[in-house]
N, C-alpha and C positions, 0 to 999 in steps of 0.2 A: 427082543422086542424092537420093532422098527422105530427109528428116530426121524422125525420130520420137522421141517421149518416152513412156515407159511409167510411168504413175502406179500405185504399188502400196505396200502396207504393207511396211516394211523387214523385219518379222519373217517375212514369207513369201517368202524368197529362192528357194525351190525353185520356186514357181509363177511367179515372175518369170523365172527361167532357162529354164523350159519354154516360156514365151511368146517369149522371145528366140530359142529354137531354131525355134519355129513361124514367126516372121518371117523368119529366115534361109532357111528352106525355101520359104516363099511368095514371097519377093522375091529369091531366088537370091543372098543376102548383099549385095545392092545397096541398102543403106540405111545411114544414120548414126544411131547410138544416142546421144541426148542425155540419157538417163535418169540419175538419181542413186541408185544402189544404196547400201545402208547402209555398205559399206566406204569408198566415196568420200565419203559424208556425214561420216563420222568423221574422215577426213583434212582435210576443209574445216573442221570444227568444232575440230580441234586448234589451228588458228590462232586461232580465236575464244577458246578457253580461255587461250591465251597472252596475248591482248589483254586479257582480263578480269583476269588475274593482274598484268599490267603496270599496269593502271588502279588496282587495289587498292593496289599498292606505291606508286604516285605519290600517291594520296590520303593514305596513312599518312605518307609523308615530308612532305607539305604540312602535315598535322596536327601533326607533330613540330616543324616550323619555327614554326608559329603558337604552339604551347605555349611554346617557348623565348622567342619574342618577348614573350609575355605576362608573363614574369618580369623584363622590363626596368623598373627603377625609374623611369626617365625617361619611360615611356610615359604620356601624359596621360590622366587618368581623367575624360573628359567624355562627354556624351551625343552620339550621332550621329557624323558625320564631322568632321574638322578639316582646314582648308585653310591652307596657308602660301604665301607668295610667295617663290620661290627660282629663281635663275638666269633671271630674267625671265619665269617662268611660275608660274601658280597650280597647286599640286600638293596632292593629297589625302594626308594622312599618317595612319597608324593610331592608334587610341586603344584604351584598355582595352575599351571597349564594342564597337568594331568588330571587334577581334580575338576577343573572346568569341563574338560573332555568327558569325564565320567558323568558329571551332572547332565550334560547334553544328551548322552546316551540313555541315562535313566529317565529323563523327561520324555524322550521319544518312546521308550518302552511303556511308560505309564499311559501316554496318549493312545497307543495301540491297544493296551489292555482295557482302557475305558471305552474304546470304540467297539470292542467285541460285543456281539449280541449275546445275551444270556441264552444258554441252550434250551431252557424250558420255554422261553418266549419264542425261540425259533421254532420249536415244535408246534406251538399254538398257531404259527403262521405257516403250517406245513405245506400248503398248496401255493406255489409261486409259479405262475405260468411263464415268467421270463427267466426262471432259474436254471433251466437246462441248456447248456451251450450247444450250438449246432454241431460242433465237431466232437461231441461226447463219445460217440461210437467209434470214431477214428482214433481218439486218444484217451481211452478210459483211465489209464493209469495216472495220467496227468491230474485228473480230478479226484481219483481215489486218495491220493496223497493229501489233498486239502481236507477231506473228511477226517482222516487220521489226526491231522494237526489240530483242527478246530474242535473235534469231539473225540478225544482219545478213549475215554471210558466206554462210550456207547459204541464206537467203531470196533473196539476190541471185543466187547460183549457179542455184537452181531457176528463178527468173524468167528469167534469160538463156537457159537451156536450153530452156524452154518457148517463149520468144519466137523462138528459132532453129528451131523445129520446124514442120513442115507439118501434123502431126496428133498428137494425144495418144490413146494407148490407156489406158483405165482398167480395171485388173483388179478385177472385182467378186468379191472373195474373202471368206471368212467374217469376217475381221478388219477389214474396211474401215470399218464404222460407228464404232468408237471411235478410229480413227486420225486424229489431228489434221493430220498433214502431207498426207495424201491430200486432205482438205478444203481445205487451203491451195492445193494444186496445182489442184484443181477450180475454186476461185474465181479463181485467177490466169489460168486459161484463159479464163474469162468476161471478165475485165478486158482481156485481150490479143486477144480474138476468135479464139482457136485452137479448132477443132472437136475434140470428144471422142467417141470410140467406146468403148462399154463391152464388156468381154469377160467373159462369165459363166462361172464354174466350176460344175461339177455340184453342189457342196455349198453354193452360195450361193442364198439366196432373194431376192426382189425388194428393191431398195433404192430405194424410191419417190422420195424427195426428190432423190437424185442422178440418177436415170434421166430425170427431167423435162428435164434440160439436155443429154442425150446425143444425138448425131447418129443413132446406132443402137446396137443391142446384138447382139453376136455370141456364139454358143455355142462355148466353147473346145473341146468334144468333137465338134463337127460335122464330118462328112466333107467339107463344102464350105468349111471355114474359110479355106483358102488362097485360093480364088476370091473369097470375101467380103472378105478383106483387100485383095486387088488391086482389087476393085470400089470399096471405100472410097476408095482412093488415086486411082483413075481419075476419080472424080466430085468431087474436091476443087476448090473455086474457086481461081483463080490469085491468089497473094499478091504484093504489090508488093515490089521489091527492098529498099526502105527498111525494111520490116518484117522481112524474112528476114536478120537480122544473124547473122553467125557467132558462136557462143558461144566465149568465151575459156576455157571449162572442158572442152574436148574431151579 
């Protein structure tokens, strides 16, 4: 059974569902959908939110312990680290300076953690016209790393699903240009060597930068789209079993 991934802006659920119906009709429902619709994305990101909350709580507890330690009158006030010989080993012991340094570092980490936008809220603001840097297509890897760092669970889920797919269909909708996750999926396909077929909606004009990397572009309203979809799949190169790993996110 063929495995497919549909790349689309999460805000355009109706267009996504229409194309799922088209694929069901063209392939007689004999295909596996590895896509990540917004509802599933929020489920994945809920775990990420909990991870961030746990991390923040851990940092605050560590800061509290360091502040208590700083009040110890026996804590030596010397520069740098202090080492003692104890139980046959040389051990580093805290000093006023080292504890203050640790507190500064923890405060900085806490400020960063508190400034991070919650991933679910970020998805609700999915369309950001100013979010795509002008040099994205010249340096895609530079920005892919930011997605992995900010949204590790969702990034990994998308990567695994794309890797498990034979072909990716990219819905060329009006909202595709400002959508950062679509660009992430597009770049990930390039890194993994997964072919992409564009599906143009009637309301969408040309997307020149994206279309340069597409295998072909189909017209969503064409009378021949079912045949064209089957033709795309019939002409795909055979992929090795090592690459076609089953996604754990089915």
